[in-house]
OpenMM code with the backbone's topology and positions (N, CA, C; nanometers):
from openmm import Vec3, app, unit

residues = "MET ASN VAL THR LYS LEU GLY ARG ARG ILE ALA PRO ALA LEU ALA LEU ALA ALA LEU THR CYS GLY LEU ALA ALA CYS ASN GLY GLY LEU GLU SER GLU GLY GLU ARG VAL ASN ARG GLY VAL LYS ASP ASP VAL ARG GLY THR ARG ASP PHE LEU ARG ASP ARG GLY ILE THR ILE ASP THR ARG ILE PRO ASP ARG".split()
positions = [
    Vec3(9.1919, 15.3365, 7.5912),
    Vec3(9.2117, 15.2722, 7.4641),
    Vec3(9.2338, 15.1213, 7.4812),
    Vec3(9.3094, 15.0846, 7.5813),
    Vec3(9.3347, 14.9429, 7.6042),
    Vec3(9.2079, 14.8683, 7.6449),
    Vec3(9.1201, 14.9345, 7.7189),
    Vec3(8.9957, 14.8713, 7.7623),
    Vec3(8.9062, 14.8431, 7.6425),
    Vec3(8.9039, 14.9325, 7.5459),
    Vec3(8.8222, 14.9137, 7.4271),
    Vec3(8.8707, 14.7935, 7.3468),
    Vec3(9.0009, 14.7791, 7.3322),
    Vec3(9.0551, 14.6641, 7.2599),
    Vec3(9.0217, 14.5336, 7.3328),
    Vec3(9.0324, 14.5368, 7.4652),
    Vec3(9.0009, 14.4180, 7.5440),
    Vec3(8.8524, 14.3837, 7.5306),
    Vec3(8.7680, 14.4843, 7.5322),
    Vec3(8.6237, 14.4621, 7.5176),
    Vec3(8.5899, 14.4036, 7.3818),
    Vec3(8.6583, 14.4470, 7.2777),
    Vec3(8.6338, 14.3937, 7.1439),
    Vec3(8.6755, 14.2479, 7.1325),
    Vec3(8.7729, 14.2098, 7.2105),
    Vec3(8.8190, 14.0708, 7.2060),
    Vec3(8.7275, 13.9795, 7.2887),
    Vec3(8.6776, 14.0308, 7.3987),
    Vec3(8.5989, 13.9487, 7.4900),
    Vec3(8.4517, 13.9421, 7.4488),
    Vec3(8.3999, 14.0460, 7.3875),
    Vec3(8.2573, 14.0529, 7.3545),
    Vec3(8.2091, 13.9341, 7.2705),
    Vec3(8.2775, 13.8951, 7.1638),
    Vec3(8.2289, 13.7796, 7.0865),
    Vec3(8.2284, 13.6496, 7.1682),
    Vec3(8.3278, 13.6326, 7.2526),
    Vec3(8.3334, 13.5121, 7.3352),
    Vec3(8.2186, 13.5118, 7.4368),
    Vec3(8.1869, 13.6264, 7.4936),
    Vec3(8.0759, 13.6347, 7.5879),
    Vec3(7.9422, 13.6102, 7.5175),
    Vec3(7.9293, 13.6633, 7.3965),
    Vec3(7.8061, 13.6409, 7.3204),
    Vec3(7.7895, 13.4919, 7.2881),
    Vec3(7.8960, 13.4275, 7.2498),
    Vec3(7.8908, 13.2848, 7.2190),
    Vec3(7.8573, 13.2030, 7.3437),
    Vec3(7.9145, 13.2397, 7.4560),
    Vec3(7.8857, 13.1698, 7.5813),
    Vec3(7.7394, 13.1891, 7.6210),
    Vec3(7.6872, 13.3101, 7.6040),
    Vec3(7.5466, 13.3355, 7.6370),
    Vec3(7.4538, 13.2564, 7.5452),
    Vec3(7.4877, 13.2491, 7.4185),
    Vec3(7.4073, 13.1724, 7.3239),
    Vec3(7.4087, 13.0240, 7.3589),
    Vec3(7.5241, 12.9724, 7.3940),
    Vec3(7.5360, 12.8314, 7.4314),
    Vec3(7.4543, 12.8003, 7.5564),
    Vec3(7.4619, 12.8880, 7.6551),
    Vec3(7.3843, 12.8676, 7.7778),
    Vec3(7.2350, 12.8759, 7.7501),
    Vec3(7.1960, 12.9656, 7.6615),
    Vec3(7.0549, 12.9782, 7.6257),
    Vec3(7.0034, 12.8537, 7.5571),
    Vec3(7.0816, 12.7997, 7.4659),
    Vec3(7.0401, 12.6775, 7.3976),
    Vec3(7.0337, 12.5593, 7.4936),
    Vec3(7.1264, 12.5529, 7.5851),
    Vec3(7.1259, 12.4444, 7.6829),
    Vec3(7.0022, 12.4542, 7.7727),
    Vec3(6.9630, 12.5758, 7.8072),
    Vec3(6.8450, 12.5937, 7.8920),
    Vec3(6.7181, 12.5564, 7.8165),
    Vec3(6.7132, 12.5877, 7.6880),
    Vec3(6.5941, 12.5569, 7.6084),
    Vec3(6.5816, 12.4074, 7.5803),
    Vec3(6.6902, 12.3356, 7.5804),
    Vec3(6.6865, 12.1943, 7.5461),
    Vec3(6.5934, 12.1174, 7.6397),
    Vec3(6.5986, 12.1430, 7.7668),
    Vec3(6.5111, 12.0764, 7.8619),
    Vec3(6.3656, 12.1118, 7.8372),
    Vec3(6.3388, 12.2362, 7.7993),
    Vec3(6.2025, 12.2775, 7.7711),
    Vec3(6.1461, 12.2087, 7.6487),
    Vec3(6.2283, 12.1906, 7.5476),
    Vec3(6.1812, 12.1241, 7.4269),
    Vec3(6.1513, 11.9773, 7.4533),
    Vec3(6.2329, 11.9138, 7.5329),
    Vec3(6.2076, 11.7738, 7.5657),
    Vec3(6.0782, 11.7609, 7.6451),
    Vec3(6.0551, 11.8513, 7.7353),
    Vec3(5.9322, 11.8464, 7.8145),
    Vec3(5.8109, 11.8655, 7.7250),
    Vec3(5.8214, 11.9575, 7.6294),
    Vec3(5.7101, 11.9803, 7.5372),
    Vec3(5.6839, 11.8558, 7.4529),
    Vec3(5.7901, 11.7916, 7.4063),
    Vec3(5.7744, 11.6689, 7.3284),
    Vec3(5.7102, 11.5578, 7.4092),
    Vec3(5.7521, 11.5465, 7.5324),
    Vec3(5.6926, 11.4443, 7.6190),
    Vec3(5.5452, 11.4735, 7.6445),
    Vec3(5.5111, 11.6017, 7.6596),
    Vec3(5.3723, 11.6391, 7.6831),
    Vec3(5.2866, 11.6045, 7.5614),
    Vec3(5.3366, 11.6351, 7.4427),
    Vec3(5.2635, 11.6036, 7.3205),
    Vec3(5.2484, 11.4533, 7.3056),
    Vec3(5.3558, 11.3787, 7.3337),
    Vec3(5.3516, 11.2334, 7.3238),
    Vec3(5.2468, 11.1755, 7.4182),
    Vec3(5.2429, 11.2263, 7.5394),
    Vec3(5.1450, 11.1790, 7.6372),
    Vec3(5.0030, 11.2112, 7.5912),
    Vec3(4.9843, 11.3297, 7.5332),
    Vec3(4.8524, 11.3672, 7.4831),
    Vec3(4.8062, 11.2784, 7.3688),
    Vec3(4.8977, 11.2452, 7.2802),
    Vec3(4.8633, 11.1568, 7.1674),
    Vec3(4.8261, 11.0186, 7.2193),
    Vec3(4.9024, 10.9680, 7.3146),
    Vec3(4.8710, 10.8363, 7.3714),
    Vec3(4.7342, 10.8374, 7.4368),
    Vec3(4.7011, 10.9451, 7.5083),
    Vec3(4.5694, 10.9542, 7.5714),
    Vec3(4.4590, 10.9577, 7.4662),
    Vec3(4.4825, 11.0284, 7.3556),
    Vec3(4.3827, 11.0331, 7.2481),
    Vec3(4.3610, 10.8955, 7.1871),
    Vec3(4.4699, 10.8227, 7.1672),
    Vec3(4.4590, 10.6889, 7.1086),
    Vec3(4.3842, 10.5962, 7.2035),
    Vec3(4.4158, 10.6039, 7.3313),
    Vec3(4.3448, 10.5198, 7.4285),
    Vec3(4.1964, 10.5542, 7.4322),
    Vec3(4.1647, 10.6827, 7.4258),
    Vec3(4.0247, 10.7240, 7.4264),
    Vec3(3.9508, 10.6729, 7.3039),
    Vec3(4.0156, 10.6802, 7.1878),
    Vec3(3.9538, 10.6295, 7.0649),
    Vec3(3.9362, 10.4790, 7.0730),
    Vec3(4.0378, 10.4106, 7.1243),
    Vec3(4.0292, 10.2643, 7.1383),
    Vec3(3.9138, 10.2253, 7.2306),
    Vec3(3.9018, 10.2944, 7.3423),
    Vec3(3.7937, 10.2649, 7.4357),
    Vec3(3.6576, 10.2965, 7.3741),
    Vec3(3.6497, 10.4055, 7.2981),
    Vec3(3.5250, 10.4427, 7.2317),
    Vec3(3.4811, 10.3332, 7.1355),
    Vec3(3.5756, 10.2848, 7.0553),
    Vec3(3.5425, 10.1801, 6.9589),
    Vec3(3.5125, 10.0475, 7.0293),
    Vec3(3.5878, 10.0168, 7.1335),
    Vec3(3.5666, 9.8924, 7.2066),
    Vec3(3.4279, 9.8889, 7.2704),
    Vec3(3.3809, 10.0027, 7.3193),
    Vec3(3.2465, 10.0093, 7.3782),
    Vec3(3.1384, 9.9793, 7.2748),
    Vec3(3.1675, 9.9998, 7.1498),
    Vec3(3.0721, 9.9750, 7.0428),
    Vec3(3.0938, 9.8405, 6.9746),
    Vec3(3.1806, 9.7587, 7.0321),
    Vec3(3.2026, 9.6247, 6.9807),
    Vec3(3.3006, 9.6161, 6.8659),
    Vec3(3.3758, 9.7213, 6.8427),
    Vec3(3.4746, 9.7216, 6.7342),
    Vec3(3.6120, 9.7014, 6.7965),
    Vec3(3.6841, 9.5999, 6.7512),
    Vec3(3.8190, 9.5771, 6.8020),
    Vec3(3.9194, 9.6010, 6.6899),
    Vec3(4.0309, 9.6606, 6.7255),
    Vec3(4.1366, 9.6899, 6.6294),
    Vec3(4.2641, 9.6247, 6.6794),
    Vec3(4.3275, 9.5455, 6.5945),
    Vec3(4.4526, 9.4802, 6.6307),
    Vec3(4.5670, 9.5764, 6.6012),
    Vec3(4.6330, 9.6223, 6.7038),
    Vec3(4.7401, 9.7207, 6.6869),
    Vec3(4.8792, 9.6580, 6.7003),
    Vec3(4.8845, 9.5258, 6.7034),
    Vec3(5.0157, 9.4621, 6.7150),
    Vec3(5.0922, 9.4747, 6.5844),
    Vec3(5.2204, 9.4853, 6.5921),
    Vec3(5.3060, 9.4938, 6.4744),
    Vec3(5.3282, 9.3498, 6.4238),
    Vec3(5.2984, 9.3250, 6.2979),
    Vec3(5.3127, 9.1873, 6.2480),
    Vec3(5.4590, 9.1448, 6.2397),
    Vec3(5.4813, 9.0143, 6.2569),
    Vec3(5.6158, 8.9598, 6.2416),
    Vec3(5.6520, 8.9553, 6.0937),
    Vec3(5.7796, 8.9732, 6.0670),
    Vec3(5.8245, 8.9709, 5.9271),
    Vec3(5.8572, 8.8329, 5.8839),
] * unit.nanometer
topology = app.Topology()
chain = topology.addChain("A")
for resn in residues:
    res = topology.addResidue(resn, chain)
    for name in ("N", "CA", "C"):
        topology.addAtom(name, app.Element.getBySymbol(name[0]), res)
């Protein structure tokens, strides 16, 4: 009987700890995915820029001063 009461007290804390560890582990994966997408977008933009530049079209991508 005492073991059951102890298990009921510890189980929620263990579940919360497991959830926290799971989220911490996923955080690195999400950052890596974001970096991968960012790198892919940059490569696409460079490819488009080079494609247009080869055809004599130039695009000014500088941010104007205010």
